[in-house]
N, C-alpha and C positions, 0 to 999 in steps of 0.2 A: 658544614659545606665550605669548600674552598672559595677564595675570592673569584677565581675564574669561573667556577661553577655558578656562583651567585650572579655574576655579571651576565653569563649566557642565559640564565633563567629569566632575568629581568628583560633582557633584549627580546627573548621569544614572547614574553607576555605583551610587551609594547607593540611588537610586530603584529600579533594576533588582534590587538585592539584596533590598530589603524587599518589593517586589512578588512576587519569586520565593518568598520565605519565606511570604508570605501565601497564595499560590496553593497551595504544597505543603501548608500547614496546612489550607486549605479542602478540598483533594482527599482528604487522609488522614483528616480528621475528620468527613466526612459520615456514613459508616457508624457511626463511634463516637458521633456525636451522636444517631443514632437509637437505638442501644443504651442510651446514658446516659439519654435522655429516657424510653424505655420502662421502664428500671429505676426511674428516679425516680418515674414515674407509678404503677408497681405498688407501690413501697414506700410512696408517699404514700397510695394507696388502702388498702393493708394496715394502715398506721398509723391511718388514720381509722376503719377498721372496728374496730380494737382499742379505740381510745379512745371509740368510740361505745357500747360495751357497758359500762354502769356496774357490772355485777355481776362483771366479769372482773378478776382480780387481775393485777398487773404481773409476769407470769411471763417466762421467757427469750424466748419468741416476741415479746413486746412489745418487749423490749430489742433484739432482732434487727431488728425493723421500724424502730425509732428509729435504729439504727445505719445501716440502708440509706438512710434519708432524709438523714442527715447526710453519708453518703458521696456521694450524688447531688448534694447542694447544693455540696459541696466541689469536685466535678468541674466542675460548671457554673460555679462561681466562678473556677476556674483558667482555663477557656476564655475567659470574659469578660474576665478580667484580661489574658490574652495579646492578645486583640483590642484592648483599650483601650490597651495599651502600644504596639502596632504603629501604631495610629491617631495616638497622641501623637507618635511618632517621625517618622512621615510628615508630620504637621502642622508639626513644628518642624525639618524637614529643612534649610530655608534657613538657619536659625540655626546648625545644626550645621556646614554647609558654610562659612558665614562665619567661624565659630570656627576651623575647620581652616585656612582661608585666612589668617586673622590670624596664627595660630601660624607658618605657613610663611613669610609675609612678614616676620614679626618675626625669624625665624631667618636669612633672607636679608639683612635689614637689619643684623643684628648681625655677620654674616660680612663684609659689605661695610665696616662700620665698623672691624672689626679689620684688614682689608686696607689701608684708608686710613691707619690709624695706623702700620702697618708701613712703608708707602711714605713717609709724612711723617718717620718716624724715620730712614729711610735717606737722605732728602734732607737732613735736618738734619745728619747725620753727614758727608755730602759737602760741605755748605756749610762746616762747621767745618774739614774737611780742606783745602778750597780756601783758606780764610782763613789757615790756618796756613802753607800753601805760599807764599801771597802775602807774608805777613809775613816768612817766612824769606828769600825772594828780595830783598825790600826791605832786609833787614838786612845782606845780604852785598854789600859794595861791588864795583863793576866793577874787575877787575884787568887788563883788556886795555891794553897799552901799544903801540898800533899807530901807525905813522907816518901822516902826512896822506894819502899815496897809498893805503895799505891801508884807512884809515878811509873814504875816498871810495868805493873799489871794493866793499868788503864791507857798508857800511852806507848811506851817503848815496845812492849810485847806485840801490840797490834801493828805498830809501824814495821817491825821486823817480819811479821807474818805476811803483811801486805807486800813486802819486798821479796817474798818467796822463801823465807826461812821458817819452817813449821815449829821449831823449838820443841820437838817431841821426844828428844833424847835427854837423859839425865846430865850428860856432859855439856849440854847447850847452855845451862845456867849454873851459876855458883860452882864453876869448875875449879878444883883445887890445884894450885900450882906450888912448886917448890923453888927455893932459891930466893925468896923475898928477904929483904934486909931488915928482919925483925928477930926477936928472940927465938921464935919457933921455926923461922925460915919458911913459913907457909902463908899463903894468901888464897883468896877466892875471887876469881874473875867473874864479874856479873854475867857476861855473855861471852861465849866463844863460838865463832862460826867456822864450821869445818868443811874442808874440801872432800871430794870423793876418795882421795888417797889417805884420808885420816889425819891430814896435817891441818894446822890452824890457818885459816885465811884472814880472820879479823878477830880482834878483841874489842869489846864494848864496855866502857865504864859508865855507870849510871849514877846520877845525882838527883836529889829531889827538885821539884819544879822551881822553888825559890832560890836555889843555889846556882851560881854561875858555873857552867860546865867546865870552865877553865881550871876550876879547883881540882878536877879529876885528871888533868893532863899528866902529871908526873906519876900518879898511881897507875894509870893505864900504860904508861911507858914501862914501868916495872913489871907489870903482868906480861907485856910483850917480850921483855928480856927473858923472863922465866919460860914462857912458851917456846921461844926460840931454842933455849938450852935443852928443853925437854924433848922437842920434836924435830929439831934441826931445820926449822923454817920460821922466819920472823913474820908475824901477822901485821896487817894494816891496823892502825889504832883509831878507834872512835871514842869520843866522850860526849855525853849529852845529858840534859835535864828534861828531855821530852819535848821542849819547845825550841831549844837551840842545840845544834849538833855540829861538832867539829870532826873533820877527817884529817888524819896525819900519817903520812908515809915518812916516818922520821929519818929514814936513810936517804931520802931523795928530795922531798919537798917540805916546806913549812906547813903548819896546820892551816886548814881552810874550811870554810863553811860548806 
């Protein structure tokens, strides 16, 4: 229920309560009012009669009359006071409802604020824990001593496949190139990534995990030279050990991670 709806409902309930009390008072007090008015009138007349006789001493009857007058005035005062209070409450009912609404909204706001603080505290604890785990992982050196074949199968193949290269063609791995500066003039590029036009986009030289990938930089460049001579397009050069990878567009930029 909306705030305005709750406010209207509480106002209607309070109005019904006070109107019911006023109706019950009016119904029960009609006969009493007649009795009280009659008594007050008789007592007043009796008292005036007593005080109008200058020769009469203040005997007990006089005091009795004065007492009746005081009693009647007290009753009438009580009734009028009740009516006045009821009128004042009904007149200020909106303010009472607004006050109740304010207290309820304040309590809800305080509860929401406490809940927010608890959530933020939990998030902060999780952030600290994550930072500690990250720092711990960075502090522990990689101890895998995999050979080149295992490094390619378990790390590099998966990384290239996640990047969108399925490696499902024979020419994608161990691609034979000609023009290498060796006795046979032949080499085998670990990976070649091909464009839709059949031309090489990139060549990847792989090293085992414990070898610095920089060791393969020159060899990757020689493969790129051969691919350019064979296909008329120079590929981008990558060399990696599975954990560290360098990208090199050797015609334009120096190597970068």
